[in-house]
N, C-alpha and C positions, 0 to 999 in steps of 0.2 A: 622520438623526434627531439632534436636539439633546439633549445630556445635561441631565437635569433638575437644577436646583440644589436643595440641601438647606438646611434650617434646623435648628438644634439643638433638640430637644425636651427636656423636663426630664430630668435625669440619672437619677433612679430608674427612669423608664420604659425608658430604653435599657439601663441596667445589667442589668436582669433579662433582656432579650432577648439581649444579647451573652453573658451568663453561660451561658444554657441553649441557645444556638444550636447548638453542636456536638452536644450530647446529643440534641436534638430532631431535628436533621437526620439523624443516624445512625439513630435509631429509625425515622424516617419512610422513609428509603431502604430499610431492612431490611424494613419492612412492605410496600413496593411489590413486592418479589420474591415475596411470598406472596399477592398479590392478582391477580385477573383484571380485564380491562377492565370487566366488568359489575359488579364489586364496589365501584365508586366510588359517588359520590352518586347516589341513586335519582332518575331523571328527567333525568339529564344524559347524553345520548348521546355515544358516542365521537367522532362526527363533528359535534358541535354547532357552530353558527356562532358567530362572535365576539360577535354581539349577544346570543345566548342565554347565553353564558358570562359576559360582563361586563354582567350585568343589574343591576337595582336590588336583587335578592336578594343578589348578591355584595357590593354596596356596604354592605348592612346587616350582612353577616357581618364585613366589614372594620371597619366602625364599631364593632361590638361587641367585636371582638378588640383594637382599638387604644385604646378608651376605657373599656371596662367594667373594673371592679375584680374580677377573677376569680382563683381559685386556679390554681396551675400546671397541674394536671390538666385543669381546664375549659378553660383557654386552649389547651392542646395539642390537645384534641379540636376546638375551634373552628378552630384553625389547620389541622388536617388536613382539615376540611370545605372550607376555602378552597382548599387545594392540590388536593384531589380535584375540585373544581369547575373549576379552571383546567387540569387535566391534559390534556384533549383539545387545548387550545391549545399546550401544551408539546410534545406529540407532533407537531403540525402543523409547528411551528418546527423541531424536530429532523429530521424527514424533509425539510424544505425546505433545510436547511443541509448535509445529507449530500451530499458532493461526488461520490461514486461508490458503486457497489454494495458495495464492500468496507469502507466506513465503518461503524463499530459503532453502528448506530442505537439499539439498546437502551442502550448506554453514553451516547449523546448525550442520550437522554431523561432518564436519571438525572442527568447533569450539568446539564441544563436545569432539573430539579427543584430542584437546589441554588440556581440563580439565582433561581428563583421564591421559595424560602424567604427568601433575602436581601431580595428585593423586598418581601415581606410585612412583614418586621421593620423595614425602613428606610423604608417608604412613609409619607409625611406628607401628608394631604389638604389641609393648609393651604397647601402650595406652589402648588397650582392645576392641576398636571398630572393626567391620568386615570391610574387604576391600570393600565389596559391598556398605555398608553405606557410607564409606569414599569417594569412587569413585563417587557415585551418587551425593553427595554434590558438588563436583568440576565440574562434567559434567553439571548438571542442572544450577549451578551458572554461568558458562561460557556462556551457551546458552542464559539464561535470560538476562545476561549483554549485549550480542550481540543484542538481540531483542530490548532491551530497548534503547541502546545508539548508535548502529551502523547502523541499518536498517532504523531508523525513521529520516525523514527530519525535522519534527516538533517535538520538545521536549515537553514532558508532565511530570507531577509529577509521580514518581514511583508508588505511590499507585493506580493511575488510570490504569496503565498497569497491575498491579497485579489484580485489580478488573475485568478488561476485561478477564484476564486469567480464573478467577473464573466464570465469566459469561459464557465463552465458555464451561466450564465443566458442568455447570448447564443446559445449552441449550441442550447438548447431553443427559443428564440424563432425563430431562423433555420431550424431543422429543420421547425417547423410551417409557416413561411411558404414555404420553398423545396421542401418535400417530400423533402428529402435532407439528408445531413450536410454542413454548410458547410465550405469550405476554410479554411485558416489565413489566407489573404489576405482572404477575406470577413469573418472574425471581426475581423481587424486593422482593416479599414475601418470596421466597426461601432463598435469601441472607440476608433478614431482613435489607434492606437499602432503601432509597427513590428512587422512579422511576426516578427522575431527575439525580441521580448518574449513573443509568444504561444508560440513554440516553447520558450523557456526555462521559462515557467510550466508548460507541459504536461510537460516533462522532469522538472522538480522534483516534480510531483505523482506521476509514475510511479515515482520513485525514493525517495519519502519513507518507504515501508514495506518491510521485508524480506520476502522470499518464502521460504517453507519448502521445503527440498529434498524433503520428504516429501509435498508438495502434489501432488494428482492433477490431471492436465490431460486434457481431452477433445479429440479430433481435430476439425478443422473440419467433417468429414463425419459427425460423430456417432459415430465409431468407438470402439474400446476406450480406456479410460482408461490413462494411463501416468504414472508418477511424474516430477516435474520433474527430479530428479537424473539420470534416464535420458536426458533431452534434452540435458544438458550434456556433450557429447562434444567433446573437443579433438582434432580431426582431425589437426592438426599433430603432436601428441604421439603419436597412434596410428600415424601413418605413420613417425615416427622410431623408435618401438619395433619396428615390424615390420621396418624396414630394418636395425636393429641386430641383431635376432634372425636375419634371413636371412644377414647377414654372418658371424655366429658359426657358423652351420651350414656355410656354404661354407668358411670357414677350417678348420673341423674336418675337412671332407672333403678339403681340399687336403693335409693331412698325410700322406695315403696315396699321393700322387703322387710320382713320381721327381723329384729336384732340378731337372733340366733342364726338365721339363714345368711344375713349380711356378714356376720363374723366369719362364717365358713368360707364365703367367697373371698373376703379380704385376706385371711390367712393362707388360702390356697394360691391365689393369683398375684397378690401384692407382696406377701411375705415369703412366698415360695416354700411353704411348709408341706411336708408329706401328711397323708391322712393319719398315720400313726402318731406323728408329733402333734397334730391338731387334737386327736382323741385324748392324748395325755394332758394337754393344756386345758381342755374343757371338762375332763373327767368323765368321758363317755367312751363307748366302744367305737372301733373303726367302722363297723357296719353302720352305726348311727350317723357318723360323719359322712359316709358315702351317700346315705339316703338324703340327708340334709343338702348336700352339695347338688345331687341330682334334682331335687325339688327347687332349689334356688335357681339353677340354670334354666329349668323349664319356665319358671315364673319370669325370669329376665327375658327369655326368648319371646314370651307372649307380650310382655310390655314393649319391647323394641319393635315387634311387628305392628303392634297397635299404634305406636308413635309414628312409624313409617307410613302406615296407611292414612293417619290423620294429616301428615305433612303434604300428602298428595292432593 
């Protein structure tokens, strides 16, 4: 879509619009939160077609707003009628640009309304472009800017966000055609770009928003919900902690052994010596080392069982 060119209208006309734009935008957005879909212009259905919305009636409202010499309150009311008339179109664009289910669609609608307000104040029928084309440019621009710079915690190049938007459209198209979810290779062939680019764009999209540790997750089989933090288990750290705790328990139990038995345990399991090497170091036979080791292990086992029974 080509960007419409503007010509400068008379200064008094624009000064009034620019001076009151922030106030009117804030008041209008506030009023939206208090309205239901059915509270907008009578006779304009929520799912009205573009032809119904951008009809001659809307052109008359725009002409009156832009050319008639009205007081500020009357212009605000006329402007609200225009916005309410185009509201279904803003919602349609917002839902279309929502890249995934977690995108804040209600926020996108309000952002799109800001773009619509700008389009109304800046539209000049003398340029030649239709108001629909002009409004679409501002509405989509505001929403894409919001998605790119406001909702993402991790910033990425603009072209990557635009690529993901194209990927999302291709996925819907190929899913309907193939009857299944397309592979990355099929998406890349459709977009005529490397598969690595597809993977990068998808990774950026998955990582652009933080995940709350208090968020509840549902099992694939529809089982009980669990908090996300409960899924984040570092098995390496758990194994290290259990090993360290077991070692402390064994070392405490070894203090009750006689020195000769404790030495055999230490050289076997801590110094990793063979029975032959232990026998040479202690000046005894290998058979004696084996007997001492068996006796030491039996005593350790009895001590650990007694400690475990006492802890219960």
